[in-house]
MIMIGU-299331 format. One line per 3 residues: number of its first residue (from 1); their letters; for each residue x, y negated, z negated of N, C-alpha, C, O, CB. Coordinates in Angstrom, 2 decimals, padded with zeros to 5 digits, m for minus. Glycine has a CB too. Layout:
NUM = a = X:Y:Z:X:Y:Z:X:Y:Z:X:Y:Z:X:Y:Z | ...
***
This chain:
1 = xxx = 034.96:009.96:m024.87:034.24:009.82:m023.82:034.08:011.00:m022.96:033.19:011.03:m022.11:034.71:008.84:m023.19 | 034.72:011.75:m023.10:034.67:012.87:m022.60:033.67:013.62:m023.02:032.60:013.64:m022.42:035.66:013.39:m022.71 | 033.87:014.19:m023.91:032.89:014.41:m025.12:031.01:013.96:m024.17:030.11:014.68:m023.74:033.55:012.91:m026.81
4 = xxx = 031.19:012.69:m024.23:029.36:012.23:m023.74:029.72:012.90:m022.94:030.31:013.79:m023.56:028.53:010.64:m023.27 | 029.83:013.25:m021.30:030.39:013.32:m019.98:029.84:014.45:m020.21:028.75:014.54:m019.64:031.88:013.09:m019.50 | 030.18:015.54:m020.91:029.57:016.94:m020.97:027.97:017.13:m022.16:026.80:017.51:m022.14:031.04:018.00:m021.60
7 = xxx = 028.34:016.92:m022.48:026.46:016.47:m022.86:025.99:016.16:m022.27:024.98:016.83:m022.04:025.88:015.63:m023.59 | 026.16:015.12:m021.58:025.57:014.44:m020.32:024.80:015.38:m019.44:023.63:015.32:m019.08:026.69:013.82:m019.46 | 025.92:016.44:m019.12:026.06:017.12:m017.60:025.33:018.42:m018.69:024.59:019.28:m018.20:028.13:017.37:m016.54
10 = xxx = 025.48:018.42:m019.38:024.51:019.79:m020.33:022.85:019.53:m019.83:022.12:020.26:m019.17:024.59:019.50:m022.61 | 022.59:018.02:m020.51:021.35:017.88:m020.25:020.83:017.84:m019.02:019.79:018.48:m018.87:021.04:017.01:m020.75 | 021.55:016.89:m017.48:021.00:017.43:m016.27:020.76:018.65:m016.04:019.78:019.03:m015.41:021.59:017.17:m015.39
13 = xxx = 022.32:019.98:m016.90:021.87:021.11:m016.23:020.78:021.74:m016.60:020.14:022.40:m015.78:022.69:021.94:m016.20 | 020.32:021.60:m018.23:019.06:021.96:m018.70:017.89:021.80:m018.11:017.04:022.67:m017.89:018.90:021.51:m019.66 | 017.83:020.21:m017.76:016.40:019.27:m017.28:016.17:019.63:m015.62:015.13:019.45:m014.99:016.73:017.22:m017.47
16 = xxx = 018.08:020.46:m014.86:016.86:021.05:m013.45:016.64:022.00:m013.14:015.95:022.23:m012.14:016.95:020.83:m012.22 | 017.40:023.31:m014.24:017.10:024.84:m014.90:015.26:024.89:m015.20:014.38:025.50:m014.59:018.16:025.03:m016.74 | 015.19:023.95:m016.42:013.42:023.96:m016.37:013.15:023.39:m015.61:012.75:024.55:m015.69:012.55:023.51:m017.34
19 = xxx = 012.82:022.62:m014.69:012.82:021.72:m013.24:012.12:023.31:m012.43:011.02:023.61:m011.95:014.95:020.95:m012.47 | 013.64:024.11:m012.65:013.57:025.18:m011.12:012.89:026.07:m011.48:012.20:026.76:m010.72:014.92:025.92:m010.45 | 013.03:026.24:m013.17:011.78:027.59:m013.33:010.53:026.80:m013.97:010.26:027.10:m015.13:012.33:029.13:m014.62
22 = xxx = 009.84:025.97:m013.43:008.47:025.80:m013.75:008.05:025.45:m012.30:006.87:025.12:m012.28:008.14:024.66:m014.95 | 008.63:025.42:m011.10:008.58:025.37:m010.33:008.30:026.75:m009.15:007.69:026.89:m008.09:009.35:024.68:m010.49 | 009.11:027.59:m010.01:009.34:028.90:m008.99:007.72:029.62:m010.25:006.68:030.16:m009.88:011.73:030.06:m009.06
25 = xxx = 008.10:029.35:m011.39:006.05:029.73:m011.85:005.34:029.80:m011.46:004.67:030.79:m011.17:005.18:029.26:m012.39 | 005.12:028.23:m011.23:003.85:027.45:m010.65:003.73:028.21:m008.33:002.64:028.27:m007.77:004.51:024.92:m010.96 | 004.64:028.48:m007.82:005.12:029.11:m006.57:004.60:030.26:m006.95:004.38:031.05:m006.02:006.65:029.12:m006.17
28 = xxx = 004.36:030.60:m007.96:004.23:032.83:m008.07:003.26:032.62:m008.29:002.57:033.59:m007.96:004.98:034.16:m009.30 | 002.35:031.38:m008.94:001.28:031.77:m009.47:000.28:031.85:m008.24:m000.56:032.74:m008.10:000.92:030.88:m010.61 | 000.52:030.50:m007.15:000.17:030.50:m005.83:m000.74:031.41:m005.29:m001.96:031.34:m005.10:001.15:030.60:m005.19
31 = xxx = 000.73:032.90:m004.91:000.93:033.34:m003.47:m000.47:034.38:m004.17:m000.98:033.90:m005.18:002.84:034.11:m002.76 | m000.91:035.41:m003.79:m001.70:036.69:m003.66:m000.81:038.06:m003.83:m000.57:038.94:m003.00:m002.41:036.69:m002.20 | m000.31:037.88:m005.51:000.47:038.74:m005.44:m000.58:039.87:m007.43:m001.31:039.43:m008.33:002.54:037.75:m005.38
34 = xxx = m000.11:041.04:m007.18:m001.68:041.02:m008.61:m001.22:040.79:m009.56:000.00:040.75:m009.71:m002.63:042.40:m009.13 | m002.28:040.50:m010.73:m002.54:040.31:m011.85:m001.45:040.56:m012.55:m000.91:039.47:m012.72:m003.51:040.89:m012.19 | m000.56:041.74:m013.24:000.06:042.35:m013.81:001.26:042.15:m013.25:002.18:042.30:m014.05:m000.37:043.41:m013.94
37 = xxx = 001.62:041.81:m011.99:002.98:041.52:m012.06:003.03:040.23:m012.20:004.13:039.90:m012.66:003.77:041.95:m011.01 | 002.16:039.13:m011.95:002.87:037.35:m012.04:002.29:037.41:m013.89:002.52:036.28:m014.33:001.67:035.51:m010.50 | 001.58:038.38:m015.17:001.90:038.29:m015.83:002.91:038.44:m016.26:003.54:037.49:m016.73:001.45:038.46:m016.06
40 = xxx = 003.37:039.60:m016.24:005.37:040.05:m016.31:006.26:039.22:m015.87:007.16:038.91:m016.65:005.94:041.30:m015.37 | 006.25:038.75:m014.79:007.44:037.58:m013.98:007.01:036.30:m014.97:007.93:035.90:m015.69:007.06:037.13:m011.81 | 005.76:035.63:m015.09:005.81:035.07:m014.91:006.14:034.20:m016.75:006.48:033.08:m017.12:004.97:035.14:m013.90
43 = xxx = 005.85:035.27:m017.32:005.82:034.97:m019.39:007.18:035.50:m018.83:007.77:034.42:m018.81:004.54:036.15:m021.09 | 007.84:036.15:m018.49:009.81:036.33:m018.07:010.15:034.80:m018.35:010.74:034.32:m019.32:010.41:036.85:m015.88 | 009.61:034.13:m017.17:010.00:032.83:m016.98:010.01:032.00:m018.59:010.81:031.74:m019.49:008.91:032.18:m015.83
46 = xxx = 008.87:031.84:m018.32:008.53:031.15:m019.55:009.14:031.71:m020.82:008.04:031.46:m021.31:007.08:031.15:m019.68 | 009.84:032.23:m021.84:010.86:033.45:m022.12:012.22:032.37:m021.51:012.64:031.34:m022.04:010.44:035.33:m021.00 | 012.71:033.04:m020.19:013.58:032.17:m020.04:014.15:030.87:m020.53:015.28:030.63:m020.94:013.41:032.08:m019.33
49 = xxx = 012.76:029.85:m020.32:012.88:028.37:m020.21:013.15:028.71:m021.53:014.33:028.90:m021.83:011.68:027.24:m019.70 | 012.01:028.87:m022.67:012.58:028.73:m024.15:013.14:028.84:m024.52:013.19:028.49:m025.70:012.47:028.94:m024.87 | 014.43:029.59:m023.73:015.76:030.11:m024.17:016.51:028.91:m024.08:016.91:028.31:m025.07:016.40:031.32:m023.31
52 = xxx = 016.80:028.38:m022.31:017.43:026.67:m021.88:016.69:025.41:m022.86:016.81:024.19:m022.89:016.88:026.20:m019.89 | 015.99:026.25:m023.51:015.18:024.41:m024.02:016.03:024.35:m025.59:016.74:023.52:m026.16:012.58:024.39:m024.39 | 015.56:025.55:m025.88:016.38:025.78:m027.27:018.01:025.79:m027.20:018.30:025.02:m028.11:015.94:027.26:m027.89
55 = xxx = 019.23:026.23:m026.63:020.25:025.79:m025.98:020.17:024.99:m025.56:021.08:024.46:m026.20:020.68:026.26:m025.33 | 019.68:023.85:m024.61:020.62:022.57:m024.44:019.87:021.38:m024.82:020.48:020.33:m025.00:021.15:022.36:m022.93 | 018.25:021.48:m025.01:017.83:020.42:m025.44:018.26:020.56:m027.19:019.19:019.81:m027.49:016.23:020.27:m024.97
58 = xxx = 017.80:021.26:m028.13:017.58:021.98:m029.17:019.03:021.76:m029.67:019.11:020.95:m030.59:017.00:023.44:m028.92 | 020.11:022.27:m029.29:020.98:022.29:m029.06:021.65:023.63:m030.30:022.79:023.53:m030.76:021.31:020.86:m028.94 | 020.75:024.74:m030.65:020.90:025.95:m030.96:021.29:027.30:m030.75:020.66:028.25:m030.27:020.37:025.99:m031.10
61 = xxx = 023.03:027.17:m031.41:024.04:028.40:m030.94:024.31:029.26:m031.79:023.40:029.13:m032.62:025.32:028.06:m030.53 | 025.02:030.14:m032.17:025.50:030.78:m032.77:026.73:030.30:m033.29:027.03:030.57:m034.45:025.47:031.69:m032.24 | 027.51:029.61:m032.56:028.37:028.65:m033.46:028.27:028.67:m035.00:027.24:029.12:m035.51:028.05:027.25:m033.09
64 = xxx = 029.27:028.22:m035.77:029.41:028.79:m037.18:028.88:026.78:m037.21:027.71:026.82:m037.56:031.42:029.76:m037.98 | 029.19:025.57:m037.04:028.83:024.44:m036.92:027.11:024.32:m036.88:026.58:023.25:m037.20:029.59:023.98:m035.78 | 026.30:025.47:m036.46:024.56:025.78:m035.22:024.05:025.81:m036.49:023.21:025.04:m036.96:024.10:027.59:m033.88
67 = xxx = 024.70:026.89:m037.12:024.22:028.72:m037.83:023.15:027.83:m039.21:022.15:028.53:m039.39:026.37:030.19:m038.87 | 023.13:027.16:m039.71:022.44:026.44:m040.16:020.66:025.36:m039.84:019.73:025.12:m040.62:023.43:026.02:m040.26 | 020.85:025.05:m038.62:020.07:025.30:m037.61:019.33:026.18:m037.14:018.12:026.40:m037.13:020.47:025.18:m037.00
70 = xxx = 020.66:026.89:m036.56:020.07:028.02:m036.25:018.77:029.26:m037.13:017.77:029.70:m036.56:021.23:028.52:m036.03 | 018.99:029.45:m037.98:017.94:029.80:m039.27:017.30:028.64:m039.76:016.48:029.12:m040.55:018.66:030.44:m040.58 | 017.17:027.59:m039.78:015.95:026.65:m040.49:015.32:027.33:m038.92:014.53:028.27:m038.99:016.19:024.36:m040.91
73 = xxx = 015.66:026.88:m037.79:013.99:027.11:m036.63:013.64:028.95:m036.65:012.48:029.36:m036.55:014.47:026.48:m034.22 | 014.84:029.91:m036.78:014.05:031.14:m037.51:013.19:031.34:m038.25:012.28:032.15:m038.08:014.50:031.72:m038.05 | 013.42:030.37:m039.53:011.95:030.83:m040.30:010.76:030.00:m040.31:009.64:030.09:m040.81:012.13:031.01:m041.78
76 = xxx = 011.56:028.92:m039.37:010.10:028.17:m038.69:009.55:028.63:m037.47:008.77:027.86:m036.91:010.29:026.69:m038.34 | 009.78:029.70:m036.94:009.35:029.93:m035.42:008.47:030.99:m036.41:007.25:031.06:m036.50:010.66:030.51:m033.86 | 009.43:031.75:m037.09:008.34:032.94:m037.84:007.43:032.42:m038.87:006.40:033.05:m038.67:009.15:034.15:m038.68
79 = xxx = 007.14:031.33:m040.23:005.78:031.01:m040.05:005.26:030.53:m039.12:004.49:031.43:m038.77:005.41:030.41:m040.74 | 005.13:029.74:m038.45:004.19:029.36:m036.89:003.43:030.17:m036.95:002.25:030.01:m037.27:004.79:029.43:m035.36 | 004.23:031.67:m036.52:003.85:032.83:m036.18:003.10:033.45:m036.35:002.20:033.87:m035.61:004.29:033.35:m036.28
82 = xxx = 003.48:033.70:m038.00:002.38:034.79:m039.35:001.42:033.46:m039.14:000.34:033.91:m038.77:003.18:035.26:m041.69 | 001.33:031.85:m039.22:000.16:031.41:m039.07:m001.06:031.25:m037.63:m002.24:031.08:m037.34:000.50:030.37:m039.56 | 000.19:031.45:m037.15:m001.18:032.27:m035.73:m001.22:033.02:m035.96:m001.82:032.83:m037.02:m001.21:032.55:m034.22
85 = xxx = m001.02:034.52:m035.89:m001.26:035.73:m035.90:m002.31:036.07:m036.29:m003.20:036.76:m035.80:m000.55:036.28:m036.39 | m002.06:035.02:m038.13:m002.92:035.73:m038.76:m004.33:034.62:m038.32:m005.43:035.11:m038.55:m002.43:036.00:m040.49 | m004.33:033.39:m037.80:m005.80:033.03:m038.10:m006.39:033.94:m036.63:m007.62:034.01:m036.58:m006.17:030.97:m038.17
88 = xxx = m005.76:034.51:m035.64:m006.57:035.21:m035.03:m007.28:036.47:m035.31:m008.30:036.93:m034.79:m006.08:035.30:m034.23 | m006.55:036.91:m036.18:m007.03:038.35:m037.12:m007.60:037.91:m037.96:m008.08:038.93:m038.45:m006.06:039.32:m037.79 | m008.09:036.74:m038.82:m008.93:036.41:m039.56:m010.31:036.07:m038.81:m011.45:036.52:m038.97:m008.37:035.44:m040.28
91 = xxx = m009.67:034.90:m037.72:m011.43:034.40:m036.63:m011.83:036.32:m035.52:m013.02:036.55:m035.33:m010.66:032.18:m034.53 | m011.19:036.98:m035.17:m012.01:038.02:m034.86:m012.45:038.87:m035.85:m013.35:039.68:m035.68:m011.49:038.70:m034.00 | m011.81:038.69:m036.92:m011.97:040.21:m037.59:m013.75:039.13:m038.51:m014.72:039.87:m038.63:m009.86:041.06:m039.16
94 = xxx = m013.93:038.04:m038.88:m015.28:037.32:m039.01:m016.12:037.64:m037.88:m017.27:038.09:m037.94:m015.15:035.78:m039.10 | m015.16:037.23:m036.38:m016.72:037.93:m035.45:m017.33:038.61:m035.51:m018.56:038.52:m035.58:m016.89:038.33:m034.53 | m016.29:040.02:m035.48:m016.70:041.17:m035.85:m017.33:041.52:m037.11:m017.59:042.72:m037.13:m015.83:041.79:m035.72
97 = xxx = m017.53:041.18:m037.69:m018.88:041.04:m039.30:m019.60:040.19:m039.23:m020.02:039.79:m040.32:m018.46:040.71:m040.88 | m020.02:039.57:m038.15:m020.83:038.02:m038.44:m021.96:038.23:m037.09:m023.10:037.78:m036.98:m019.50:036.21:m038.22 | m021.15:039.09:m036.14:m021.77:039.00:m035.01:m022.44:040.60:m034.94:m021.75:041.58:m034.64:m020.71:038.50:m033.81
100 = xxx = m024.06:040.68:m035.32:m024.81:041.93:m034.99:m024.69:042.52:m033.69:m024.99:041.87:m032.69:m026.12:041.73:m035.17 | m024.34:043.54:m033.63:m024.71:044.43:m032.91:m025.77:045.00:m032.14:m026.08:046.07:m032.67:m024.50:044.91:m033.34 | m026.73:044.68:m030.75:m027.88:044.83:m030.38:m029.03:045.81:m030.83:m030.23:045.84:m031.14:m027.66:044.94:m029.39
103 = xxx = m027.97:046.55:m030.69:m029.20:047.40:m031.96:m029.44:047.20:m033.40:m030.55:047.18:m033.93:m028.92:048.84:m032.16 | m028.32:047.07:m033.97:m028.33:046.80:m035.02:m030.01:046.04:m035.40:m031.03:046.27:m036.05:m027.02:046.04:m035.14 | m029.17:044.60:m034.11:m030.49:043.60:m034.46:m031.69:043.90:m034.04:m032.50:043.73:m034.95:m030.41:042.30:m033.95
106 = xxx = m032.20:044.28:m033.03:m033.45:045.57:m032.27:m033.55:046.21:m033.44:m034.73:046.03:m033.74:m032.93:046.86:m030.82 | m032.92:047.01:m034.51:m033.81:047.89:m035.57:m034.40:047.40:m036.41:m035.38:047.81:m037.02:m033.26:048.72:m036.27 | m033.40:045.73:m036.58:m034.03:044.44:m037.48:m034.90:044.67:m037.76:m035.47:045.32:m038.64:m034.25:043.24:m037.10
109 = xxx = m035.33:043.42:m035.99:m036.69:043.42:m034.86:m037.92:044.14:m035.60:m038.35:043.81:m036.71:m036.32:044.44:m033.25 | m038.56:045.45:m034.61:m038.51:046.50:m035.15:m039.18:046.98:m036.84:m040.25:047.46:m037.19:m037.26:046.58:m034.97 | m038.38:046.72:m037.34:m038.90:046.71:m038.60:m039.31:046.22:m039.60:m039.37:046.62:m040.76:m038.63:046.97:m038.92
112 = xxx = m039.80:044.78:m038.78:m040.21:043.93:m039.50:m041.50:043.76:m038.81:m041.73:043.82:m037.61:m039.34:042.83:m039.68 | m042.90:043.38:m040.54:m043.98:043.93:m039.46:m044.64:042.11:m039.05:m044.34:041.02:m039.52:m045.51:045.38:m040.41 | m045.66:042.54:m037.96:m045.99:041.43:m037.18:m044.96:041.37:m036.55:m045.62:040.78:m035.69:m046.37:040.25:m037.75
115 = x = m043.75:041.40:m036.04:m043.57:041.04:m035.11:m043.40:041.81:m033.46:m043.18:041.11:m032.47:m042.79:040.48:m035.58
***
């Protein structure tokens, strides 16, 4: 019974911490602060909230029992990061190759007869 109460208290603490972090990010975003200050502080709050959710809701830790789940989570995070960064890189590369510059379009139009 004590284990169930401890787990319930961990869920409540994690939930309240996430609510506080979300509300602090919201109220910070509504202030008239500088853009880069907001980016850094809200990014930091997002990282802290990610760590809280991983620890309290996914139950990932460095204990011996949880190491296998932690490794699976880290490999999955690596794969997702590779897919996202690779997709953005490919789309940016295709955009640069497929969209001609204004100078090349004007040069092409001037070289055509009858235009």
